[in-house]
KOLKOL-766400 format. One record per residue (C-alpha): residue number from 1; residue in three letters; x, z negated, y negated. Coordinates in pm, whole numbers, plus 32768, in hexadecimal, padded with zeros to 4 digits. Example, Ala and Ser with C-alpha at 12.3 -4.5 7.8 and 13.67 -1.06 7.14 Angstrom:
% residues 2
[1,'ALA',[84CE,7CF4,81C2]];
[2,'SER',[8557,7D36,806A]];
END
This chain:
% residues 473
[1,'MET',[F072,4CFE,68D9]];
[2,'PRO',[F02C,4C62,6A2F]];
[3,'THR',[EECA,4C6C,6AC9]];
[4,'GLY',[EEC7,4B93,6BDB]];
[5,'LEU',[EE74,4A03,6C13]];
[6,'PHE',[EF9E,491C,6B85]];
[7,'ILE',[EFB1,481A,6C8B]];
[8,'GLY',[F0DF,472A,6CA9]];
[9,'GLY',[F193,47DB,6BAA]];
[10,'SER',[F187,4932,6C77]];
[11,'TRP',[F0AC,4A6C,6C3D]];
[12,'ILE',[EFE7,4AAB,6D6A]];
[13,'ASP',[EEF8,4BB7,6DDE]];
[14,'ALA',[ED88,4B6D,6E3A]];
[15,'LYS',[ECC0,4C07,6F4A]];
[16,'LYS',[EBEB,4CBD,6E45]];
[17,'THR',[EC0A,4D4C,6CEE]];
[18,'ALA',[EB1B,4D5F,6BD1]];
[19,'PRO',[EB00,4E45,6ABC]];
[20,'VAL',[EB37,4E0F,6957]];
[21,'ILE',[EA4E,4ECD,686B]];
[22,'ASN',[EAAB,4F30,6702]];
[23,'PRO',[E96E,4EE8,664F]];
[24,'SER',[E9D9,5000,6535]];
[25,'ASN',[E9C0,511A,6629]];
[26,'GLY',[E920,508E,6767]];
[27,'GLN',[EA67,5109,6818]];
[28,'VAL',[EB2C,5017,693A]];
[29,'ILE',[EC78,4FB1,6887]];
[30,'THR',[ED10,4F3C,69CD]];
[31,'GLN',[ECB5,4E55,6B1A]];
[32,'VAL',[ED09,4CEA,6B3C]];
[33,'ALA',[ED0A,4BFB,6C59]];
[34,'ASP',[EBA7,4B89,6CC5]];
[35,'GLY',[EBFE,4A16,6D68]];
[36,'ASP',[EB2D,497D,6E65]];
[37,'GLU',[EB02,4834,6EBF]];
[38,'ALA',[EC35,4817,6F93]];
[39,'ASP',[ED09,4873,6E63]];
[40,'ALA',[EC53,474F,6DBC]];
[41,'ILE',[ECC3,464B,6EB2]];
[42,'ALA',[EE1C,46EF,6E87]];
[43,'ALA',[EE1F,46B1,6D15]];
[44,'VAL',[EDAA,4550,6D50]];
[45,'ASP',[EECC,4501,6E3C]];
[46,'ALA',[EFBD,45A6,6D4E]];
[47,'ALA',[EF39,44CD,6C35]];
[48,'GLN',[EF59,4381,6D05]];
[49,'ALA',[F0C3,43DD,6D7D]];
[50,'ALA',[F141,43DE,6C01]];
[51,'ARG',[F035,42C3,6B84]];
[52,'ILE',[F127,419A,6BA8]];
[53,'GLY',[F265,424F,6B35]];
[54,'TRP',[F1A3,42C5,69EC]];
[55,'ALA',[F111,4192,69B8]];
[56,'ALA',[F278,40F0,69BB]];
[57,'THR',[F31B,41DF,68DD]];
[58,'PRO',[F383,415D,67A2]];
[59,'PRO',[F2A8,4193,667C]];
[60,'ARG',[F3B9,4240,65B0]];
[61,'LYS',[F3FC,4325,66E7]];
[62,'ARG',[F286,437C,66F3]];
[63,'ALA',[F285,43A5,657A]];
[64,'GLU',[F3A6,44A4,6582]];
[65,'ILE',[F2F9,4591,66A7]];
[66,'LEU',[F1AE,4578,65BB]];
[67,'ARG',[F29D,45D8,6483]];
[68,'GLN',[F337,4710,6559]];
[69,'CYS',[F1C7,476D,65AE]];
[70,'TYR',[F171,476D,643B]];
[71,'GLU',[F2A8,4849,63DE]];
[72,'LYS',[F26A,493C,6511]];
[73,'MET',[F115,4970,648A]];
[74,'ILE',[F170,49A3,6333]];
[75,'ALA',[F287,4AA1,6396]];
[76,'ALA',[F15E,4B59,6472]];
[77,'THR',[F04D,4B5D,6358]];
[78,'ASP',[F038,4CCB,6347]];
[79,'TRP',[F029,4D05,64C4]];
[80,'LEU',[EF25,4BEA,64F0]];
[81,'ALA',[EE4B,4C65,63C8]];
[82,'TRP',[EE43,4DB8,6455]];
[83,'THR',[EDEE,4D3E,65AA]];
[84,'ILE',[ECDF,4C79,652A]];
[85,'SER',[EC5F,4D95,646C]];
[86,'LEU',[EC72,4E6D,6591]];
[87,'GLU',[EBBB,4D8C,669A]];
[88,'MET',[EAD0,4CC9,65B1]];
[89,'GLY',[EA82,4DDC,6499]];
[90,'LYS',[EAC3,4D12,6368]];
[91,'SER',[EB73,4D96,624A]];
[92,'LEU',[ECE1,4D75,6235]];
[93,'ALA',[ECDA,4CBB,6104]];
[94,'ASP',[EBF6,4BB9,61A9]];
[95,'SER',[ECBA,4BC7,62E2]];
[96,'LYS',[EDFE,4B7F,622B]];
[97,'SER',[ED5C,4A66,6177]];
[98,'GLU',[ED01,49CC,62DD]];
[99,'VAL',[EE69,49ED,6349]];
[100,'LEU',[EEF4,491B,6239]];
[101,'TYR',[EDDC,482F,6255]];
[102,'ALA',[EE15,4803,63C3]];
[103,'ALA',[EF8F,47F6,63C1]];
[104,'GLU',[EF58,46B8,62D2]];
[105,'PHE',[EEBE,45F5,63E8]];
[106,'PHE',[F008,4601,6496]];
[107,'ARG',[F0C3,45AF,6351]];
[108,'TRP',[EFC0,4496,62EE]];
[109,'TYR',[EFE4,43E6,6448]];
[110,'SER',[F15E,43FE,6468]];
[111,'GLU',[F150,431B,633B]];
[112,'GLN',[F055,4229,63CE]];
[113,'VAL',[F0E6,4204,652B]];
[114,'ALA',[F1AC,40CA,64BF]];
[115,'HIS',[F085,4025,63FD]];
[116,'VAL',[EFA2,3FD8,6530]];
[117,'LEU',[EFB1,3E4C,64B3]];
[118,'GLY',[EF41,3D2D,6585]];
[119,'GLU',[EEF7,3BCA,651C]];
[120,'ASN',[EF4E,3A77,652C]];
[121,'THR',[EE64,3961,64BA]];
[122,'VAL',[EE1E,37E9,650F]];
[123,'THR',[ECBC,378C,6598]];
[124,'PRO',[EBE4,36CA,64BC]];
[125,'GLY',[EC43,3582,656D]];
[126,'GLY',[EDB0,35BA,6506]];
[127,'SER',[EE25,3572,6681]];
[128,'ASN',[EE53,36D3,6722]];
[129,'ARG',[EEC4,383B,66A6]];
[130,'ILE',[EE0E,3983,66B2]];
[131,'LEU',[EEE1,3A94,66FD]];
[132,'VAL',[EE47,3C03,66E3]];
[133,'GLU',[EEEB,3D44,6736]];
[134,'TYR',[EE84,3EA8,674F]];
[135,'GLN',[EEE6,3F5A,687C]];
[136,'PRO',[EEAF,40DC,68EE]];
[137,'ILE',[ED5E,40F9,6985]];
[138,'GLY',[EDF0,41F0,6A92]];
[139,'ILE',[EDB0,4361,6B19]];
[140,'CYS',[ECA7,440C,6A1D]];
[141,'LEU',[EBC7,4546,6A35]];
[142,'LEU',[EBC0,4609,6903]];
[143,'ILE',[EAB0,4705,68DF]];
[144,'THR',[EAB2,47D9,67A9]];
[145,'PRO',[E9D1,4906,671A]];
[146,'TRP',[EA15,4A54,66C0]];
[147,'ASN',[E9DD,4A4F,654C]];
[148,'PHE',[EB1D,4999,64EE]];
[149,'PRO',[EBF2,49E2,662F]];
[150,'ALA',[ED2A,4963,656C]];
[151,'ALA',[ECAA,4849,64A7]];
[152,'MET',[EBD0,479A,6592]];
[153,'ALA',[ECD4,479D,66A2]];
[154,'THR',[EDEE,46F5,65D8]];
[155,'ARG',[ED09,45F8,653D]];
[156,'LYS',[ECDC,4585,66A4]];
[157,'ILE',[EE29,45B6,6735]];
[158,'ALA',[EEEB,452A,6628]];
[159,'PRO',[EE57,43CF,661B]];
[160,'ALA',[EE4B,43BC,6796]];
[161,'LEU',[EFB4,4407,67A2]];
[162,'ALA',[F022,433F,6684]];
[163,'ALA',[EF64,4207,6745]];
[164,'GLY',[F021,423C,6880]];
[165,'CYS',[EF0A,42FA,694A]];
[166,'THR',[EF29,4413,6A24]];
[167,'VAL',[EE15,4530,6A08]];
[168,'ILE',[ED63,4654,6AA3]];
[169,'LEU',[ECE4,473D,6992]];
[170,'LYS',[EBC7,482F,69E3]];
[171,'PRO',[EB8C,4917,68F3]];
[172,'ALA',[EA5A,4A0A,68B6]];
[173,'ILE',[EA82,4B42,69A5]];
[174,'GLU',[EA21,4C06,686B]];
[175,'THR',[EB4F,4BBA,67A0]];
[176,'PRO',[EC5E,4B54,68A9]];
[177,'LEU',[ED8C,4C1B,681D]];
[178,'THR',[EDCB,4B14,6710]];
[179,'ALA',[EDE3,49F0,67E1]];
[180,'LEU',[EEB6,4AB1,68D5]];
[181,'ALA',[EFA9,4B09,6799]];
[182,'ILE',[EF9D,49A2,6716]];
[183,'THR',[EFEE,490E,6874]];
[184,'SER',[F117,4A00,6891]];
[185,'LEU',[F194,497B,6742]];
[186,'MET',[F16C,4824,67BB]];
[187,'ALA',[F223,4869,6903]];
[188,'ASP',[F344,48F6,6805]];
[189,'ALA',[F31E,47D5,6739]];
[190,'GLY',[F39F,46F0,685E]];
[191,'VAL',[F24A,4642,68CE]];
[192,'PRO',[F29E,45C3,6A2D]];
[193,'PRO',[F1FB,4658,6B7C]];
[194,'GLY',[F0C1,45C8,6BBC]];
[195,'VAL',[F07A,4541,6A5F]];
[196,'MET',[EFB2,4674,69E0]];
[197,'ASN',[EEF0,4736,6AD8]];
[198,'LEU',[EE06,486B,6A9E]];
[199,'ILE',[ECF6,48F5,6B80]];
[200,'THR',[EC2C,4A2D,6B04]];
[201,'THR',[EAEC,4A6F,6BD5]];
[202,'THR',[E973,4B03,6BE1]];
[203,'GLN',[E917,49D4,6CB3]];
[204,'SER',[E918,48D8,6B88]];
[205,'PRO',[E802,47D3,6C08]];
[206,'ALA',[E892,47E8,6D65]];
[207,'ILE',[E9FB,47AD,6CFF]];
[208,'ALA',[E981,468C,6BF8]];
[209,'ARG',[E8B5,45D9,6D11]];
[210,'LYS',[E9E3,45F7,6DFA]];
[211,'ILE',[EAE4,455A,6CF2]];
[212,'LEU',[E9E3,445E,6C80]];
[213,'HIS',[E9A9,43D9,6DE6]];
[214,'ASP',[EB25,43A8,6E15]];
[215,'PRO',[EB50,421C,6DF7]];
[216,'ARG',[ECB2,4260,6D66]];
[217,'VAL',[EBFC,4319,6C2A]];
[218,'ARG',[EBA9,422D,6B0A]];
[219,'LYS',[EB62,42D9,69D8]];
[220,'LEU',[EA81,4403,6964]];
[221,'SER',[EA92,44B2,6827]];
[222,'PHE',[E9AE,45BD,67EF]];
[223,'THR',[E947,469C,66D0]];
[224,'GLY',[E821,4780,66FD]];
[225,'SER',[E6A7,477E,66E7]];
[226,'THR',[E5E3,4641,6709]];
[227,'ALA',[E51F,46C6,6849]];
[228,'ALA',[E675,46FF,68E1]];
[229,'GLY',[E6D8,45B6,6865]];
[230,'ARG',[E5B8,44E9,6910]];
[231,'LEU',[E5DB,458D,6A3B]];
[232,'LEU',[E771,452A,6A48]];
[233,'LEU',[E6FA,43C5,69F5]];
[234,'LYS',[E637,43B7,6B26]];
[235,'GLU',[E754,443D,6BEE]];
[236,'ALA',[E840,433B,6B57]];
[237,'ALA',[E765,421B,6B96]];
[238,'ASP',[E7A7,4224,6D19]];
[239,'GLN',[E918,41A4,6CE7]];
[240,'VAL',[E8CB,40F3,6B93]];
[241,'ILE',[E9BB,41D0,6ADB]];
[242,'SER',[EA08,419D,6965]];
[243,'CYS',[E976,42B7,68A8]];
[244,'SER',[E9AF,4377,6747]];
[245,'MET',[E8A2,4467,670C]];
[246,'GLU',[E8B6,4553,65BE]];
[247,'LEU',[E73E,45F6,65DC]];
[248,'GLY',[E666,46DC,652E]];
[249,'GLY',[E61E,46C4,63B2]];
[250,'ASN',[E4FB,4720,62B3]];
[251,'ALA',[E5A2,46EB,6178]];
[252,'PRO',[E4E7,46D6,603A]];
[253,'PHE',[E56A,476E,5EF1]];
[254,'ILE',[E4CA,46BD,5DD1]];
[255,'VAL',[E500,4735,5C55]];
[256,'CYS',[E46E,464B,5B5F]];
[257,'GLY',[E412,46A3,5A19]];
[258,'ASP',[E538,4620,5959]];
[259,'ALA',[E636,46CD,5A3F]];
[260,'ASN',[E734,47BB,59B8]];
[261,'LEU',[E694,4909,5A45]];
[262,'ASN',[E7CA,49E1,5A53]];
[263,'ASP',[E889,48B8,5B1A]];
[264,'ALA',[E743,488E,5BFF]];
[265,'LEU',[E747,4A22,5C55]];
[266,'ASP',[E8B6,4A07,5C80]];
[267,'GLY',[E87F,48DE,5D77]];
[268,'ALA',[E765,496D,5E13]];
[269,'MET',[E82E,4AB8,5E83]];
[270,'LEU',[E92F,49D7,5F25]];
[271,'ALA',[E837,48DA,5FC0]];
[272,'LYS',[E765,4A0F,6040]];
[273,'MET',[E878,4B21,608B]];
[274,'ARG',[E994,4A80,612C]];
[275,'ASN',[E9A7,4B1D,6257]];
[276,'GLY',[E892,4C0F,6233]];
[277,'GLY',[E7A6,4AF6,6235]];
[278,'GLU',[E7FA,4AA3,6387]];
[279,'ALA',[E859,493F,636E]];
[280,'CYS',[E7AB,47F2,63B2]];
[281,'THR',[E7F8,4793,6250]];
[282,'ALA',[E758,48B1,61B5]];
[283,'ALA',[E649,4889,60A4]];
[284,'ASN',[E512,48C7,615B]];
[285,'ARG',[E40F,4877,6069]];
[286,'PHE',[E422,48A8,5EF8]];
[287,'TYR',[E34D,47CA,5E1A]];
[288,'VAL',[E375,482C,5C91]];
[289,'GLN',[E2D2,474E,5B6F]];
[290,'ARG',[E1C7,484B,5AF4]];
[291,'GLY',[E27A,486C,5994]];
[292,'HIS',[E3C8,48FD,5A47]];
[293,'TYR',[E2DE,49BF,5B59]];
[294,'LYS',[E2D6,4B24,5ACE]];
[295,'ALA',[E448,4B2D,5A56]];
[296,'PHE',[E4CC,4A8C,5BA2]];
[297,'THR',[E412,4B9F,5C6A]];
[298,'ASP',[E480,4CBB,5B80]];
[299,'GLY',[E5F4,4C35,5B92]];
[300,'MET',[E5D2,4C07,5D07]];
[301,'VAL',[E554,4D75,5D1A]];
[302,'GLU',[E678,4DFF,5C3D]];
[303,'ARG',[E77D,4D2D,5D06]];
[304,'MET',[E6E9,4D84,5E7E]];
[305,'GLY',[E6D2,4EEA,5E00]];
[306,'LYS',[E851,4F08,5DC8]];
[307,'LEU',[E8A3,4EBA,5F1D]];
[308,'LYS',[E943,4FCE,5FEE]];
[309,'LEU',[E8D4,4FE0,6151]];
[310,'GLY',[E9B8,506B,6251]];
[311,'GLU',[EA9B,503D,6378]];
[312,'GLY',[EB47,4EEB,636B]];
[313,'THR',[ECC8,4F79,637A]];
[314,'ASP',[EC5F,5051,625F]];
[315,'PRO',[ED1A,4F9D,612E]];
[316,'GLU',[EC1C,502E,6055]];
[317,'THR',[EAFB,4F7D,6116]];
[318,'THR',[EA6F,4E3C,6078]];
[319,'LEU',[E944,4E25,6164]];
[320,'GLY',[E97D,4E75,62C6]];
[321,'PRO',[E889,4E90,6410]];
[322,'MET',[E7E3,4D81,64B1]];
[323,'ILE',[E866,4D09,65F0]];
[324,'THR',[E77F,4DBA,66C6]];
[325,'ASP',[E643,4E99,66D0]];
[326,'LYS',[E583,4D44,6754]];
[327,'ALA',[E5F8,4CAF,6623]];
[328,'VAL',[E582,4DD1,6552]];
[329,'ALA',[E424,4DE3,65F1]];
[330,'LYS',[E3E9,4C51,65A2]];
[331,'ILE',[E44D,4C93,6427]];
[332,'THR',[E352,4D9D,641C]];
[333,'GLU',[E239,4CDD,64BC]];
[334,'LEU',[E260,4BDE,63C5]];
[335,'VAL',[E267,4CA5,62A0]];
[336,'ASP',[E135,4D80,6314]];
[337,'ASP',[E084,4C28,634E]];
[338,'ALA',[E0CC,4BA8,61CF]];
[339,'VAL',[E04D,4D0E,614E]];
[340,'ALA',[DF08,4D05,6228]];
[341,'LYS',[DED6,4B9A,61B5]];
[342,'GLY',[DEE8,4C0B,6039]];
[343,'GLY',[E06A,4C17,5FFE]];
[344,'LYS',[E0EB,4D2F,5EFF]];
[345,'ILE',[E216,4DFB,5F53]];
[346,'LEU',[E2F4,4E22,5E3C]];
[347,'LEU',[E43C,4E99,5EFC]];
[348,'GLY',[E450,4F32,6049]];
[349,'GLY',[E375,4EC5,6148]];
[350,'THR',[E385,4FE7,624F]];
[351,'ARG',[E475,500F,6363]];
[352,'LEU',[E57C,511B,6342]];
[353,'ASN',[E573,524C,642F]];
[354,'ARG',[E6E6,5276,6485]];
[355,'PRO',[E7C0,520F,659E]];
[356,'GLY',[E821,5094,6590]];
[357,'SER',[E76B,4F4E,656C]];
[358,'TYR',[E71F,4F6E,640F]];
[359,'TYR',[E62E,4EDA,6310]];
[360,'PRO',[E631,4F0D,61B1]];
[361,'ALA',[E654,4E0E,609B]];
[362,'THR',[E4DC,4DB2,6048]];
[363,'VAL',[E427,4CCE,5F43]];
[364,'ILE',[E2C2,4C4C,5F6B]];
[365,'ALA',[E212,4BB3,5E4E]];
[366,'ASP',[E0C2,4ADF,5E53]];
[367,'VAL',[E0F2,4A74,5FC5]];
[368,'PRO',[DFE2,499A,602D]];
[369,'ASP',[DFE4,4846,60C9]];
[370,'ASN',[DF6E,48CC,6237]];
[371,'ALA',[E066,49D7,6245]];
[372,'ARG',[E13C,4991,638B]];
[373,'LEU',[E289,49CF,62D3]];
[374,'TRP',[E257,486A,623F]];
[375,'LYS',[E267,47CF,6377]];
[376,'GLU',[E364,48AE,643A]];
[377,'GLU',[E4C4,491A,6403]];
[378,'ILE',[E4CE,4A66,6368]];
[379,'PHE',[E642,4A8B,63CC]];
[380,'GLY',[E660,4BBA,62FE]];
[381,'PRO',[E682,4C5D,619B]];
[382,'VAL',[E522,4BF7,6126]];
[383,'VAL',[E4CC,4B3D,5FE6]];
[384,'ALA',[E37D,4A92,5FE5]];
[385,'ILE',[E313,49F3,5EB1]];
[386,'GLN',[E1DA,492E,5E40]];
[387,'ALA',[E193,489C,5CE4]];
[388,'PHE',[E14C,4719,5CB2]];
[389,'ASP',[E0E0,4643,5BAF]];
[390,'SER',[E11F,44C6,5C02]];
[391,'GLU',[E254,4435,5C88]];
[392,'ASP',[E17B,4347,5D73]];
[393,'ASP',[E0F0,4498,5E03]];
[394,'VAL',[E23E,4549,5E2B]];
[395,'ILE',[E2E3,442A,5ECE]];
[396,'ALA',[E1AF,43F9,5FCA]];
[397,'LYS',[E1CE,4581,6015]];
[398,'ALA',[E355,4553,605E]];
[399,'ASN',[E31D,4434,614D]];
[400,'ASP',[E208,44EE,61EF]];
[401,'THR',[E2BC,4560,6337]];
[402,'GLU',[E357,44B9,646F]];
[403,'LEU',[E4B8,4526,63FA]];
[404,'GLY',[E590,448D,62F9]];
[405,'LEU',[E6E8,4511,62F3]];
[406,'ALA',[E731,4585,619B]];
[407,'ALA',[E682,45B4,6041]];
[408,'TYR',[E6EC,4631,5EF4]];
[409,'LEU',[E677,45C4,5DA6]];
[410,'TYR',[E6B1,4641,5C46]];
[411,'ALA',[E651,455B,5B34]];
[412,'GLY',[E6EF,454B,59C2]];
[413,'ASP',[E6C1,43BF,59C1]];
[414,'LEU',[E78F,4316,5AA2]];
[415,'LYS',[E6BC,41EB,5AB8]];
[416,'ARG',[E5A6,42C9,5B12]];
[417,'GLY',[E670,4387,5C03]];
[418,'LEU',[E6EB,4259,5CC2]];
[419,'THR',[E5B2,41AA,5CBC]];
[420,'MET',[E508,42E0,5D56]];
[421,'ALA',[E62A,42ED,5E5B]];
[422,'ASP',[E5F3,41A1,5ECE]];
[423,'LYS',[E489,41EB,5F2D]];
[424,'ILE',[E4E5,4330,5FEF]];
[425,'GLU',[E4FA,42F4,6165]];
[426,'ALA',[E64C,43C7,61B9]];
[427,'GLY',[E789,434D,6229]];
[428,'MET',[E840,4436,6117]];
[429,'ILE',[E7DE,448C,5FC4]];
[430,'GLY',[E86F,4581,5ECD]];
[431,'LEU',[E828,450A,5D78]];
[432,'ASN',[E882,45FE,5C84]];
[433,'ARG',[E94A,46AF,5DA7]];
[434,'GLY',[E8F3,47CB,5E9E]];
[435,'MET',[EA16,478E,5F80]];
[436,'ILE',[EA33,4629,602A]];
[437,'SER',[EB2A,4676,614B]];
[438,'ASP',[EC80,45B1,613B]];
[439,'PRO',[ED57,4533,6253]];
[440,'ALA',[ED5F,43D8,618F]];
[441,'ALA',[EC06,43B8,6191]];
[442,'PRO',[EB0E,432C,6283]];
[443,'PHE',[EA4E,4471,631A]];
[444,'GLY',[E8F1,441C,63C0]];
[445,'GLY',[E789,43EB,63AA]];
[446,'VAL',[E655,42FE,63DE]];
[447,'LYS',[E51E,4313,6490]];
[448,'GLN',[E53C,441D,658F]];
[449,'SER',[E657,44BD,64E9]];
[450,'GLY',[E730,4401,65CC]];
[451,'LEU',[E812,42C3,6613]];
[452,'GLY',[E967,424B,6596]];
[453,'ARG',[EA3E,4305,6497]];
[454,'GLU',[EB61,43FB,649A]];
[455,'GLY',[EC72,441B,63B5]];
[456,'SER',[ED1D,42F1,62E3]];
[457,'HIS',[ED8E,41B5,638F]];
[458,'HIS',[EC29,419A,6413]];
[459,'GLY',[EC7C,42C3,64E5]];
[460,'LEU',[EDA0,4237,6579]];
[461,'MET',[ECEF,40FB,65D0]];
[462,'GLU',[EBF5,41CB,6690]];
[463,'PHE',[ECFC,41EF,678A]];
[464,'THR',[ED6A,4096,67C8]];
[465,'GLU',[ECD7,3F40,6878]];
[466,'CYS',[ECE2,3E00,67C6]];
[467,'LYS',[ED7E,3CF5,68A2]];
[468,'TYR',[ED66,3B9C,6855]];
[469,'VAL',[EE62,3A91,68F0]];
[470,'ALA',[EE22,3919,68B8]];
[471,'VAL',[EF53,3857,6872]];
[472,'ASN',[EFB8,36F6,683B]];
[473,'TRP',[F0F5,368D,67B0]];
END
């Protein structure tokens, strides 16, 4: 696997390198290039040189290249899954699911390339025509997080390339190897030089600032924390750059009294424990109607207790380490705070004394309203549960957050479920489903969880500009 920067179709070395740490044992896996501001401008230069040619490439040709990217990823599924588990720590089963999901974005957008449709309408007065077309927005900076190093990259790269844009990918320095591997596969698939560029760096704020202040760059697509998103929006404002922001979440998981309990428990494990809880869509706050409360808490203890903690690359592992010791410390703080305020530990709740960044599967019942974990993302394997009596009360609690990315709701009566879903302030709702992500669905949030959508045809349109031509014939 190459470990350099990928600029203009070539792998190049940087002046410095940075270590990649295995969270399963704290050991250094390898060193990767640590790009600087000069490298950032070189990437913009390469993207600019390729921009016009790629935009003019026929849709079918772009589609065929994206399809080849999909085929290359599928053929390399095991290698990519092992790489993800090595550098990020998630279980191999989770990693393989991510690779398949990530590859689907290349396939989905290969099928959408030729469907960027324009409009031709008559003005109300009938004397003129309105011609509307959608053109590539231009050079795009794509910034991705560490928790889904494959899927967060392809979810941005694929629609950008489908639209005819050139890109600069800046992956998280904690998990750069997956991005390097995918970039290598894309080059093998025939992506022209300069269309796809990659910079790994420990100087993320400086690199982002440099690129976003280059007038040739017209798009920022970012996935990460709300705090980091606010800073990037300020940087992008100077050049009035179009921004797509997928930010933090604080997802409620509501179980109504008429819900199928086993379905709700199965869905809860999906919504909470995908990626070991390190997901912006992860269920963060569990609200269970009182009649189901004890059975649900008992069921979660039983299911969470069966998870096997271990190194990500161990085939028997079902719960790997957290990404860093800092992440474990934050989880510990939130759990300790909940317990100090009256929450009851039913499982786990104590950091493990072993090498690596581990935190055990944990269930806390009777978590009070003033616990920090109701307001802050846990980002770990912790299930916090509270009973509720009235629908109005639980909807008010579900909406009592500045974030609104995802929510989950289990109800036996579909009318009841849809009525409640309509009142919940979230961009995505899993109704009797614990998994909501799909390349064909619009992914994104409301309030301070972000701007714009990824996936579906909406994700493709994020990388286009609408042009109106006034015509008289």
